[in-house]
VMD Tcl script that builds the backbone (N, CA, C; Angstrom):
set m [mol new atoms 504]
animate dup $m
set s [atomselect $m all]
$s set {name element resname resid chain x y z} {
  {N N UNK 1 A 56.761 23.132 -30.670}
  {CA C UNK 1 A 55.662 22.632 -29.851}
  {C C UNK 1 A 55.335 23.675 -28.775}
  {N N UNK 2 A 54.079 23.873 -28.520}
  {CA C UNK 2 A 53.627 24.849 -27.526}
  {C C UNK 2 A 53.855 24.324 -26.114}
  {N N UNK 3 A 54.004 25.256 -25.165}
  {CA C UNK 3 A 54.030 24.784 -23.784}
  {C C UNK 3 A 52.581 24.524 -23.344}
  {N N UNK 4 A 52.424 23.934 -22.189}
  {CA C UNK 4 A 51.092 23.509 -21.732}
  {C C UNK 4 A 50.116 24.679 -21.601}
  {N N UNK 5 A 50.610 25.800 -21.130}
  {CA C UNK 5 A 49.737 26.963 -20.958}
  {C C UNK 5 A 49.280 27.497 -22.312}
  {N N UNK 6 A 50.210 27.559 -23.252}
  {CA C UNK 6 A 49.873 28.032 -24.597}
  {C C UNK 6 A 48.866 27.101 -25.265}
  {N N UNK 7 A 49.047 25.807 -25.077}
  {CA C UNK 7 A 48.140 24.829 -25.679}
  {C C UNK 7 A 46.691 25.108 -25.277}
  {N N UNK 8 A 46.500 25.457 -24.012}
  {CA C UNK 8 A 45.148 25.703 -23.503}
  {C C UNK 8 A 44.803 27.191 -23.431}
  {N N UNK 9 A 45.664 28.026 -23.965}
  {CA C UNK 9 A 45.460 29.477 -23.980}
  {C C UNK 9 A 45.172 30.022 -22.577}
  {N N UNK 10 A 46.030 29.615 -21.642}
  {CA C UNK 10 A 45.929 30.071 -20.257}
  {C C UNK 10 A 47.138 30.937 -19.921}
  {N N UNK 11 A 46.976 31.879 -18.994}
  {CA C UNK 11 A 48.141 32.670 -18.582}
  {C C UNK 11 A 49.163 31.767 -17.883}
  {N N UNK 12 A 50.423 32.054 -18.121}
  {CA C UNK 12 A 51.496 31.237 -17.559}
  {C C UNK 12 A 51.761 31.691 -16.128}
  {N N UNK 13 A 50.943 31.172 -15.211}
  {CA C UNK 13 A 51.039 31.525 -13.798}
  {C C UNK 13 A 50.555 30.346 -12.976}
  {N N UNK 14 A 50.867 30.386 -11.673}
  {CA C UNK 14 A 50.498 29.261 -10.816}
  {C C UNK 14 A 48.988 29.152 -10.637}
  {N N UNK 15 A 48.359 30.251 -10.262}
  {CA C UNK 15 A 46.906 30.220 -10.047}
  {C C UNK 15 A 46.202 30.122 -11.394}
  {N N UNK 16 A 45.392 29.085 -11.547}
  {CA C UNK 16 A 44.643 28.935 -12.795}
  {C C UNK 16 A 43.171 28.726 -12.482}
  {N N UNK 17 A 42.351 29.047 -13.435}
  {CA C UNK 17 A 40.915 28.839 -13.344}
  {C C UNK 17 A 40.657 27.396 -13.784}
  {N N UNK 18 A 40.312 26.539 -12.820}
  {CA C UNK 18 A 40.143 25.113 -13.105}
  {C C UNK 18 A 39.047 24.869 -14.137}
  {N N UNK 19 A 37.958 25.614 -14.054}
  {CA C UNK 19 A 36.866 25.439 -15.023}
  {C C UNK 19 A 37.335 25.811 -16.428}
  {N N UNK 20 A 38.141 26.854 -16.511}
  {CA C UNK 20 A 38.673 27.269 -17.815}
  {C C UNK 20 A 39.639 26.216 -18.362}
  {N N UNK 21 A 40.464 25.642 -17.488}
  {CA C UNK 21 A 41.370 24.562 -17.904}
  {C C UNK 21 A 40.566 23.372 -18.417}
  {N N UNK 22 A 39.543 22.972 -17.671}
  {CA C UNK 22 A 38.713 21.832 -18.081}
  {C C UNK 22 A 38.071 22.079 -19.444}
  {N N UNK 23 A 37.524 23.278 -19.629}
  {CA C UNK 23 A 36.864 23.611 -20.899}
  {C C UNK 23 A 37.868 23.633 -22.049}
  {N N UNK 24 A 39.044 24.197 -21.809}
  {CA C UNK 24 A 40.074 24.259 -22.856}
  {C C UNK 24 A 40.551 22.855 -23.219}
  {N N UNK 25 A 40.686 22.000 -22.223}
  {CA C UNK 25 A 41.099 20.615 -22.473}
  {C C UNK 25 A 40.066 19.902 -23.346}
  {N N UNK 26 A 38.796 20.033 -22.976}
  {CA C UNK 26 A 37.739 19.384 -23.767}
  {C C UNK 26 A 37.727 19.909 -25.200}
  {N N UNK 27 A 37.958 21.205 -25.354}
  {CA C UNK 27 A 37.954 21.807 -26.686}
  {C C UNK 27 A 39.118 21.269 -27.529}
  {N N UNK 28 A 40.301 21.202 -26.943}
  {CA C UNK 28 A 41.464 20.664 -27.669}
  {C C UNK 28 A 41.229 19.197 -27.998}
  {N N UNK 29 A 40.745 18.441 -27.037}
  {CA C UNK 29 A 40.495 17.008 -27.278}
  {C C UNK 29 A 39.457 16.804 -28.376}
  {N N UNK 30 A 38.474 17.671 -28.435}
  {CA C UNK 30 A 37.443 17.510 -29.472}
  {C C UNK 30 A 38.030 17.701 -30.868}
  {N N UNK 31 A 39.104 18.476 -30.962}
  {CA C UNK 31 A 39.733 18.706 -32.267}
  {C C UNK 31 A 40.738 17.627 -32.649}
  {N N UNK 32 A 41.361 16.994 -31.662}
  {CA C UNK 32 A 42.463 16.075 -31.984}
  {C C UNK 32 A 42.210 14.629 -31.569}
  {N N UNK 33 A 41.026 14.338 -31.062}
  {CA C UNK 33 A 40.769 12.971 -30.607}
  {C C UNK 33 A 40.964 11.989 -31.764}
  {N N UNK 34 A 41.685 10.891 -31.513}
  {CA C UNK 34 A 41.970 9.919 -32.580}
  {C C UNK 34 A 40.734 9.387 -33.305}
  {N N UNK 35 A 39.596 9.330 -32.643}
  {CA C UNK 35 A 38.375 8.836 -33.294}
  {C C UNK 35 A 37.961 9.717 -34.475}
  {N N UNK 36 A 38.348 10.976 -34.444}
  {CA C UNK 36 A 38.007 11.885 -35.543}
  {C C UNK 36 A 38.879 11.641 -36.776}
  {N N UNK 37 A 39.908 10.822 -36.620}
  {CA C UNK 37 A 40.865 10.622 -37.704}
  {C C UNK 37 A 40.881 9.178 -38.207}
  {N N UNK 38 A 39.789 8.470 -37.989}
  {CA C UNK 38 A 39.702 7.068 -38.408}
  {C C UNK 38 A 39.908 6.937 -39.913}
  {N N UNK 39 A 39.350 7.849 -40.683}
  {CA C UNK 39 A 39.447 7.788 -42.144}
  {C C UNK 39 A 40.702 8.490 -42.686}
  {N N UNK 40 A 41.488 9.100 -41.819}
  {CA C UNK 40 A 42.661 9.868 -42.255}
  {C C UNK 40 A 43.827 8.941 -42.591}
  {N N UNK 41 A 44.820 9.506 -43.222}
  {CA C UNK 41 A 46.028 8.758 -43.543}
  {C C UNK 41 A 46.867 8.529 -42.296}
  {N N UNK 42 A 47.881 7.671 -42.440}
  {CA C UNK 42 A 48.722 7.323 -41.294}
  {C C UNK 42 A 49.423 8.538 -40.691}
  {N N UNK 43 A 49.929 9.419 -41.538}
  {CA C UNK 43 A 50.640 10.600 -41.032}
  {C C UNK 43 A 49.703 11.492 -40.224}
  {N N UNK 44 A 48.491 11.702 -40.737}
  {CA C UNK 44 A 47.509 12.526 -40.021}
  {C C UNK 44 A 47.113 11.883 -38.697}
  {N N UNK 45 A 46.946 10.559 -38.715}
  {CA C UNK 45 A 46.605 9.839 -37.479}
  {C C UNK 45 A 47.715 10.001 -36.442}
  {N N UNK 46 A 48.954 9.894 -36.910}
  {CA C UNK 46 A 50.099 10.006 -36.007}
  {C C UNK 46 A 50.161 11.409 -35.384}
  {N N UNK 47 A 49.953 12.437 -36.196}
  {CA C UNK 47 A 49.971 13.814 -35.688}
  {C C UNK 47 A 48.833 14.026 -34.684}
  {N N UNK 48 A 47.654 13.521 -35.008}
  {CA C UNK 48 A 46.510 13.649 -34.090}
  {C C UNK 48 A 46.808 12.945 -32.770}
  {N N UNK 49 A 47.419 11.774 -32.856}
  {CA C UNK 49 A 47.757 11.024 -31.640}
  {C C UNK 49 A 48.780 11.802 -30.807}
  {N N UNK 50 A 49.750 12.421 -31.461}
  {CA C UNK 50 A 50.746 13.218 -30.739}
  {C C UNK 50 A 50.094 14.407 -30.041}
  {N N UNK 51 A 49.183 15.083 -30.733}
  {CA C UNK 51 A 48.479 16.214 -30.127}
  {C C UNK 51 A 47.607 15.754 -28.962}
  {N N UNK 52 A 46.913 14.640 -29.135}
  {CA C UNK 52 A 46.060 14.121 -28.058}
  {C C UNK 52 A 46.909 13.746 -26.848}
  {N N UNK 53 A 48.054 13.130 -27.104}
  {CA C UNK 53 A 48.961 12.748 -26.020}
  {C C UNK 53 A 49.488 13.988 -25.303}
  {N N UNK 54 A 49.882 15.003 -26.072}
  {CA C UNK 54 A 50.364 16.244 -25.460}
  {C C UNK 54 A 49.250 16.902 -24.643}
  {N N UNK 55 A 48.042 16.904 -25.164}
  {CA C UNK 55 A 46.917 17.507 -24.436}
  {C C UNK 55 A 46.667 16.772 -23.122}
  {N N UNK 56 A 46.722 15.447 -23.152}
  {CA C UNK 56 A 46.521 14.661 -21.929}
  {C C UNK 56 A 47.604 14.968 -20.898}
  {N N UNK 57 A 48.860 14.978 -21.346}
  {CA C UNK 57 A 49.978 15.264 -20.444}
  {C C UNK 57 A 49.878 16.689 -19.897}
  {N N UNK 58 A 49.559 17.633 -20.754}
  {CA C UNK 58 A 49.435 19.028 -20.330}
  {C C UNK 58 A 48.320 19.173 -19.291}
  {N N UNK 59 A 47.212 18.523 -19.527}
  {CA C UNK 59 A 46.081 18.607 -18.607}
  {C C UNK 59 A 46.444 18.014 -17.245}
  {N N UNK 60 A 47.062 16.828 -17.251}
  {CA C UNK 60 A 47.471 16.197 -15.984}
  {C C UNK 60 A 48.447 17.098 -15.223}
  {N N UNK 61 A 49.361 17.719 -15.944}
  {CA C UNK 61 A 50.357 18.583 -15.307}
  {C C UNK 61 A 49.718 19.835 -14.720}
  {N N UNK 62 A 48.877 20.495 -15.485}
  {CA C UNK 62 A 48.301 21.756 -15.019}
  {C C UNK 62 A 47.216 21.552 -13.963}
  {N N UNK 63 A 46.573 20.415 -13.974}
  {CA C UNK 63 A 45.511 20.131 -13.008}
  {C C UNK 63 A 46.079 19.923 -11.597}
  {N N UNK 64 A 47.270 19.357 -11.508}
  {CA C UNK 64 A 47.902 19.038 -10.224}
  {C C UNK 64 A 48.784 20.217 -9.785}
  {N N UNK 65 A 48.479 20.839 -8.646}
  {CA C UNK 65 A 49.240 22.027 -8.239}
  {C C UNK 65 A 50.754 21.800 -8.125}
  {N N UNK 66 A 51.164 20.665 -7.581}
  {CA C UNK 66 A 52.595 20.413 -7.427}
  {C C UNK 66 A 53.272 20.200 -8.778}
  {N N UNK 67 A 52.617 19.467 -9.658}
  {CA C UNK 67 A 53.165 19.283 -11.007}
  {C C UNK 67 A 53.191 20.611 -11.758}
  {N N UNK 68 A 52.149 21.422 -11.573}
  {CA C UNK 68 A 52.084 22.725 -12.227}
  {C C UNK 68 A 53.223 23.622 -11.739}
  {N N UNK 69 A 53.476 23.627 -10.437}
  {CA C UNK 69 A 54.559 24.441 -9.877}
  {C C UNK 69 A 55.913 23.983 -10.413}
  {N N UNK 70 A 56.113 22.685 -10.450}
  {CA C UNK 70 A 57.363 22.128 -10.972}
  {C C UNK 70 A 57.537 22.501 -12.436}
  {N N UNK 71 A 56.462 22.408 -13.200}
  {CA C UNK 71 A 56.498 22.739 -14.626}
  {C C UNK 71 A 56.815 24.220 -14.841}
  {N N UNK 72 A 56.191 25.087 -14.059}
  {CA C UNK 72 A 56.462 26.522 -14.184}
  {C C UNK 72 A 57.930 26.832 -13.894}
  {N N UNK 73 A 58.487 26.168 -12.901}
  {CA C UNK 73 A 59.916 26.358 -12.613}
  {C C UNK 73 A 60.756 25.883 -13.794}
  {N N UNK 74 A 60.410 24.726 -14.340}
  {CA C UNK 74 A 61.158 24.190 -15.480}
  {C C UNK 74 A 61.093 25.144 -16.672}
  {N N UNK 75 A 59.936 25.746 -16.908}
  {CA C UNK 75 A 59.807 26.709 -18.008}
  {C C UNK 75 A 60.751 27.901 -17.835}
  {N N UNK 76 A 61.056 28.222 -16.596}
  {CA C UNK 76 A 61.964 29.338 -16.312}
  {C C UNK 76 A 63.421 28.875 -16.214}
  {N N UNK 77 A 63.651 27.581 -16.477}
  {CA C UNK 77 A 65.010 27.048 -16.408}
  {C C UNK 77 A 65.490 26.809 -14.991}
  {N N UNK 78 A 64.563 26.716 -14.047}
  {CA C UNK 78 A 64.914 26.528 -12.642}
  {C C UNK 78 A 64.942 25.036 -12.328}
  {N N UNK 79 A 66.085 24.571 -11.848}
  {CA C UNK 79 A 66.259 23.178 -11.455}
  {C C UNK 79 A 65.885 23.052 -9.979}
  {N N UNK 80 A 64.950 22.190 -9.674}
  {CA C UNK 80 A 64.522 22.013 -8.282}
  {C C UNK 80 A 65.571 21.304 -7.439}
  {N N UNK 81 A 66.517 20.663 -8.079}
  {CA C UNK 81 A 67.594 19.942 -7.394}
  {C C UNK 81 A 67.042 18.955 -6.369}
  {N N UNK 82 A 66.013 18.235 -6.744}
  {CA C UNK 82 A 65.397 17.299 -5.803}
  {C C UNK 82 A 66.333 16.153 -5.440}
  {N N UNK 83 A 67.250 15.809 -6.328}
  {CA C UNK 83 A 68.184 14.718 -6.052}
  {C C UNK 83 A 69.416 15.203 -5.296}
  {N N UNK 84 A 69.892 16.397 -5.630}
  {CA C UNK 84 A 71.172 16.858 -5.087}
  {C C UNK 84 A 71.036 17.793 -3.888}
  {N N UNK 85 A 69.887 18.421 -3.712}
  {CA C UNK 85 A 69.727 19.391 -2.635}
  {C C UNK 85 A 68.537 18.989 -1.770}
  {N N UNK 86 A 68.832 18.304 -0.699}
  {CA C UNK 86 A 67.757 17.877 0.205}
  {C C UNK 86 A 67.748 18.711 1.486}
  {N N UNK 87 A 68.515 19.794 1.503}
  {CA C UNK 87 A 68.537 20.636 2.699}
  {C C UNK 87 A 67.197 21.358 2.837}
  {N N UNK 88 A 66.713 21.357 4.046}
  {CA C UNK 88 A 65.435 21.989 4.348}
  {C C UNK 88 A 65.608 22.808 5.623}
  {N N UNK 89 A 64.757 23.802 5.834}
  {CA C UNK 89 A 64.829 24.571 7.079}
  {C C UNK 89 A 64.653 23.654 8.296}
  {N N UNK 90 A 65.377 23.953 9.360}
  {CA C UNK 90 A 65.357 23.111 10.562}
  {C C UNK 90 A 63.941 22.936 11.111}
  {N N UNK 91 A 63.160 24.003 11.099}
  {CA C UNK 91 A 61.795 23.928 11.628}
  {C C UNK 91 A 60.961 22.915 10.841}
  {N N UNK 92 A 61.107 22.919 9.526}
  {CA C UNK 92 A 60.367 21.963 8.702}
  {C C UNK 92 A 60.834 20.538 8.991}
  {N N UNK 93 A 62.149 20.344 9.124}
  {CA C UNK 93 A 62.678 19.006 9.405}
  {C C UNK 93 A 62.174 18.484 10.750}
  {N N UNK 94 A 62.124 19.357 11.748}
  {CA C UNK 94 A 61.612 18.945 13.059}
  {C C UNK 94 A 60.135 18.552 12.955}
  {N N UNK 95 A 59.356 19.354 12.242}
  {CA C UNK 95 A 57.937 19.048 12.068}
  {C C UNK 95 A 57.762 17.731 11.330}
  {N N UNK 96 A 58.575 17.522 10.303}
  {CA C UNK 96 A 58.478 16.281 9.540}
  {C C UNK 96 A 58.824 15.075 10.415}
  {N N UNK 97 A 59.838 15.219 11.261}
  {CA C UNK 97 A 60.199 14.121 12.168}
  {C C UNK 97 A 59.043 13.814 13.119}
  {N N UNK 98 A 58.385 14.853 13.620}
  {CA C UNK 98 A 57.236 14.646 14.510}
  {C C UNK 98 A 56.121 13.905 13.780}
  {N N UNK 99 A 55.853 14.323 12.535}
  {CA C UNK 99 A 54.812 13.651 11.761}
  {C C UNK 99 A 55.177 12.192 11.503}
  {N N UNK 100 A 56.427 11.926 11.186}
  {CA C UNK 100 A 56.866 10.546 10.934}
  {C C UNK 100 A 56.729 9.701 12.200}
  {N N UNK 101 A 57.073 10.284 13.351}
  {CA C UNK 101 A 56.909 9.567 14.618}
  {C C UNK 101 A 55.434 9.285 14.876}
  {N N UNK 102 A 54.586 10.265 14.640}
  {CA C UNK 102 A 53.138 10.068 14.806}
  {C C UNK 102 A 52.640 8.986 13.859}
  {N N UNK 103 A 53.153 8.993 12.646}
  {CA C UNK 103 A 52.791 7.976 11.653}
  {C C UNK 103 A 53.183 6.587 12.156}
  {N N UNK 104 A 54.429 6.453 12.615}
  {CA C UNK 104 A 54.904 5.153 13.105}
  {C C UNK 104 A 54.105 4.695 14.320}
  {N N UNK 105 A 53.835 5.622 15.251}
  {CA C UNK 105 A 53.054 5.271 16.443}
  {C C UNK 105 A 51.655 4.800 16.058}
  {N N UNK 106 A 50.994 5.547 15.189}
  {CA C UNK 106 A 49.634 5.190 14.771}
  {C C UNK 106 A 49.625 3.873 14.002}
  {N N UNK 107 A 50.641 3.652 13.199}
  {CA C UNK 107 A 50.715 2.408 12.421}
  {C C UNK 107 A 50.907 1.213 13.352}
  {N N UNK 108 A 51.852 1.336 14.294}
  {CA C UNK 108 A 52.140 0.211 15.188}
  {C C UNK 108 A 50.977 -0.088 16.128}
  {N N UNK 109 A 50.273 0.950 16.559}
  {CA C UNK 109 A 49.134 0.733 17.456}
  {C C UNK 109 A 47.833 0.534 16.689}
  {N N UNK 110 A 47.915 0.615 15.373}
  {CA C UNK 110 A 46.748 0.484 14.489}
  {C C UNK 110 A 45.628 1.445 14.902}
  {N N UNK 111 A 46.036 2.660 15.213}
  {CA C UNK 111 A 45.112 3.710 15.643}
  {C C UNK 111 A 44.628 4.473 14.407}
  {N N UNK 112 A 43.492 4.062 13.892}
  {CA C UNK 112 A 42.957 4.640 12.661}
  {C C UNK 112 A 42.589 6.111 12.856}
  {N N UNK 113 A 42.027 6.449 13.999}
  {CA C UNK 113 A 41.644 7.843 14.257}
  {C C UNK 113 A 42.876 8.748 14.263}
  {N N UNK 114 A 43.960 8.285 14.884}
  {CA C UNK 114 A 45.199 9.075 14.907}
  {C C UNK 114 A 45.757 9.226 13.496}
  {N N UNK 115 A 45.660 8.172 12.708}
  {CA C UNK 115 A 46.161 8.225 11.335}
  {C C UNK 115 A 45.341 9.220 10.509}
  {N N UNK 116 A 44.038 9.232 10.722}
  {CA C UNK 116 A 43.176 10.167 9.991}
  {C C UNK 116 A 43.473 11.614 10.391}
  {N N UNK 117 A 43.699 11.842 11.690}
  {CA C UNK 117 A 44.049 13.192 12.155}
  {C C UNK 117 A 45.375 13.636 11.534}
  {N N UNK 118 A 46.330 12.713 11.509}
  {CA C UNK 118 A 47.636 13.019 10.925}
  {C C UNK 118 A 47.499 13.342 9.440}
  {N N UNK 119 A 46.726 12.546 8.731}
  {CA C UNK 119 A 46.533 12.783 7.298}
  {C C UNK 119 A 45.909 14.162 7.057}
  {N N UNK 120 A 44.932 14.508 7.875}
  {CA C UNK 120 A 44.278 15.813 7.739}
  {C C UNK 120 A 45.270 16.946 8.011}
  {N N UNK 121 A 46.069 16.801 9.050}
  {CA C UNK 121 A 47.046 17.830 9.416}
  {C C UNK 121 A 48.108 18.009 8.327}
  {N N UNK 122 A 48.620 16.894 7.810}
  {CA C UNK 122 A 49.659 16.962 6.777}
  {C C UNK 122 A 49.077 17.512 5.472}
  {N N UNK 123 A 47.857 17.123 5.143}
  {CA C UNK 123 A 47.206 17.631 3.931}
  {C C UNK 123 A 47.007 19.143 4.020}
  {N N UNK 124 A 46.606 19.622 5.175}
  {CA C UNK 124 A 46.442 21.065 5.378}
  {C C UNK 124 A 47.785 21.784 5.238}
  {N N UNK 125 A 48.834 21.208 5.819}
  {CA C UNK 125 A 50.177 21.799 5.701}
  {C C UNK 125 A 50.627 21.814 4.243}
  {N N UNK 126 A 50.326 20.742 3.511}
  {CA C UNK 126 A 50.679 20.671 2.091}
  {C C UNK 126 A 49.969 21.776 1.308}
  {N N UNK 127 A 48.691 21.953 1.567}
  {CA C UNK 127 A 47.932 22.995 0.865}
  {C C UNK 127 A 48.503 24.383 1.152}
  {N N UNK 128 A 48.859 24.629 2.395}
  {CA C UNK 128 A 49.433 25.921 2.781}
  {C C UNK 128 A 50.773 26.150 2.096}
  {N N UNK 129 A 51.645 25.145 2.152}
  {CA C UNK 129 A 52.957 25.260 1.505}
  {C C UNK 129 A 52.825 25.431 -0.003}
  {N N UNK 130 A 51.862 24.734 -0.593}
  {CA C UNK 130 A 51.673 24.813 -2.042}
  {C C UNK 130 A 51.237 26.219 -2.445}
  {N N UNK 131 A 50.350 26.816 -1.655}
  {CA C UNK 131 A 49.924 28.197 -1.938}
  {C C UNK 131 A 51.102 29.156 -1.828}
  {N N UNK 132 A 51.945 28.950 -0.815}
  {CA C UNK 132 A 53.120 29.806 -0.643}
  {C C UNK 132 A 54.092 29.635 -1.814}
  {N N UNK 133 A 54.312 28.404 -2.229}
  {CA C UNK 133 A 55.211 28.145 -3.360}
  {C C UNK 133 A 54.640 28.763 -4.634}
  {N N UNK 134 A 53.338 28.632 -4.829}
  {CA C UNK 134 A 52.690 29.219 -6.001}
  {C C UNK 134 A 52.811 30.732 -6.023}
  {N N UNK 135 A 52.622 31.357 -4.866}
  {CA C UNK 135 A 52.766 32.814 -4.782}
  {C C UNK 135 A 54.207 33.222 -5.081}
  {N N UNK 136 A 55.166 32.434 -4.611}
  {CA C UNK 136 A 56.582 32.726 -4.884}
  {C C UNK 136 A 56.882 32.594 -6.375}
  {N N UNK 137 A 56.297 31.596 -7.015}
  {CA C UNK 137 A 56.490 31.427 -8.465}
  {C C UNK 137 A 55.939 32.636 -9.204}
  {N N UNK 138 A 54.716 33.024 -8.874}
  {CA C UNK 138 A 54.094 34.158 -9.557}
  {C C UNK 138 A 54.847 35.462 -9.297}
  {N N UNK 139 A 55.568 35.526 -8.156}
  {CA C UNK 139 A 56.380 36.702 -7.835}
  {C C UNK 139 A 57.802 36.565 -8.393}
  {N N UNK 140 A 58.040 35.474 -9.126}
  {CA C UNK 140 A 59.359 35.204 -9.718}
  {C C UNK 140 A 60.443 34.998 -8.659}
  {N N UNK 141 A 60.073 34.574 -7.449}
  {CA C UNK 141 A 61.037 34.280 -6.384}
  {C C UNK 141 A 61.265 32.768 -6.378}
  {N N UNK 142 A 62.109 32.319 -7.273}
  {CA C UNK 142 A 62.267 30.885 -7.487}
  {C C UNK 142 A 63.067 30.197 -6.390}
  {N N UNK 143 A 63.872 30.936 -5.632}
  {CA C UNK 143 A 64.577 30.326 -4.502}
  {C C UNK 143 A 63.560 29.863 -3.458}
  {N N UNK 144 A 62.653 30.749 -3.109}
  {CA C UNK 144 A 61.599 30.405 -2.141}
  {C C UNK 144 A 60.691 29.323 -2.725}
  {N N UNK 145 A 60.365 29.451 -3.993}
  {CA C UNK 145 A 59.477 28.478 -4.640}
  {C C UNK 145 A 60.074 27.079 -4.620}
  {N N UNK 146 A 61.360 26.953 -4.950}
  {CA C UNK 146 A 61.966 25.616 -4.997}
  {C C UNK 146 A 62.013 24.985 -3.617}
  {N N UNK 147 A 62.292 25.783 -2.589}
  {CA C UNK 147 A 62.269 25.229 -1.230}
  {C C UNK 147 A 60.871 24.739 -0.882}
  {N N UNK 148 A 59.873 25.532 -1.225}
  {CA C UNK 148 A 58.493 25.138 -0.947}
  {C C UNK 148 A 58.084 23.892 -1.707}
  {N N UNK 149 A 58.483 23.804 -2.957}
  {CA C UNK 149 A 58.133 22.627 -3.765}
  {C C UNK 149 A 58.802 21.382 -3.202}
  {N N UNK 150 A 60.073 21.499 -2.816}
  {CA C UNK 150 A 60.757 20.332 -2.229}
  {C C UNK 150 A 60.063 19.898 -0.936}
  {N N UNK 151 A 59.630 20.860 -0.127}
  {CA C UNK 151 A 58.903 20.529 1.100}
  {C C UNK 151 A 57.592 19.826 0.762}
  {N N UNK 152 A 56.909 20.306 -0.270}
  {CA C UNK 152 A 55.652 19.681 -0.695}
  {C C UNK 152 A 55.878 18.238 -1.144}
  {N N UNK 153 A 56.994 17.984 -1.786}
  {CA C UNK 153 A 57.305 16.613 -2.210}
  {C C UNK 153 A 57.444 15.690 -1.001}
  {N N UNK 154 A 58.084 16.181 0.070}
  {CA C UNK 154 A 58.188 15.402 1.301}
  {C C UNK 154 A 56.792 15.089 1.847}
  {N N UNK 155 A 55.935 16.109 1.878}
  {CA C UNK 155 A 54.596 15.926 2.440}
  {C C UNK 155 A 53.750 14.996 1.581}
  {N N UNK 156 A 53.868 15.107 0.263}
  {CA C UNK 156 A 53.127 14.187 -0.612}
  {C C UNK 156 A 53.546 12.745 -0.362}
  {N N UNK 157 A 54.835 12.539 -0.097}
  {CA C UNK 157 A 55.335 11.189 0.187}
  {C C UNK 157 A 54.707 10.663 1.474}
  {N N UNK 158 A 54.646 11.501 2.494}
  {CA C UNK 158 A 54.037 11.082 3.760}
  {C C UNK 158 A 52.550 10.777 3.563}
  {N N UNK 159 A 51.858 11.611 2.822}
  {CA C UNK 159 A 50.435 11.366 2.551}
  {C C UNK 159 A 50.260 10.062 1.776}
  {N N UNK 160 A 51.149 9.793 0.836}
  {CA C UNK 160 A 51.092 8.531 0.078}
  {C C UNK 160 A 51.334 7.341 1.000}
  {N N UNK 161 A 52.255 7.484 1.952}
  {CA C UNK 161 A 52.513 6.402 2.909}
  {C C UNK 161 A 51.280 6.142 3.776}
  {N N UNK 162 A 50.607 7.208 4.184}
  {CA C UNK 162 A 49.378 7.061 4.975}
  {C C UNK 162 A 48.302 6.377 4.129}
  {N N UNK 163 A 48.150 6.810 2.894}
  {CA C UNK 163 A 47.145 6.219 2.003}
  {C C UNK 163 A 47.443 4.749 1.737}
  {N N UNK 164 A 48.720 4.399 1.650}
  {CA C UNK 164 A 49.095 2.999 1.410}
  {C C UNK 164 A 48.635 2.119 2.569}
  {N N UNK 165 A 48.649 2.664 3.776}
  {CA C UNK 165 A 48.144 1.901 4.921}
  {C C UNK 165 A 46.638 1.718 4.826}
  {N N UNK 166 A 45.952 2.742 4.341}
  {CA C UNK 166 A 44.501 2.650 4.165}
  {C C UNK 166 A 44.152 1.542 3.177}
  {N N UNK 167 A 44.999 1.391 2.154}
  {CA C UNK 167 A 44.745 0.398 1.111}
  {C C UNK 167 A 45.119 -1.010 1.545}
  {N N UNK 168 A 45.959 -1.109 2.580}
  {CA C UNK 168 A 46.447 -2.431 3.015}
  {C C UNK 168 A 45.405 -3.188 3.797}
}
mol reanalyze $m
mol bondsrecalc $m
mol representation Tube
mol addrep $m
């Protein structure tokens, strides 16, 4: 089975051309979509469904920068150790504590403007960290990349917590 980059004929790197990914996805889907195999035998239908499923999963993975970074590390045999290694640089931990305190304060006071400012600040930090992690991946510096990816996971969790309040 091909890896996600091979499936879409994209270079195996963090930075990708989103328009090229979208076009490659549509092209693969046009060849393997189950509707094209209505008259086919069961085995052919099953293979088409497997290809369509792989294309969907590959597209979701490559479209999302954090999933793409994690996938690239996995392709290189790099374990992010998200369960066993939660150590982070002290500066990042202090910043995260400040953001969590701001989150709690804004939530308890129901300060929507403060929550929006916090969401914007954390989203910007996530984008910056993600670019740094991506550059580290492309430079084959997986130690730096894994630290950056783990930090991004923390920030995504905080952004999800903020969004959950918006939905409540």
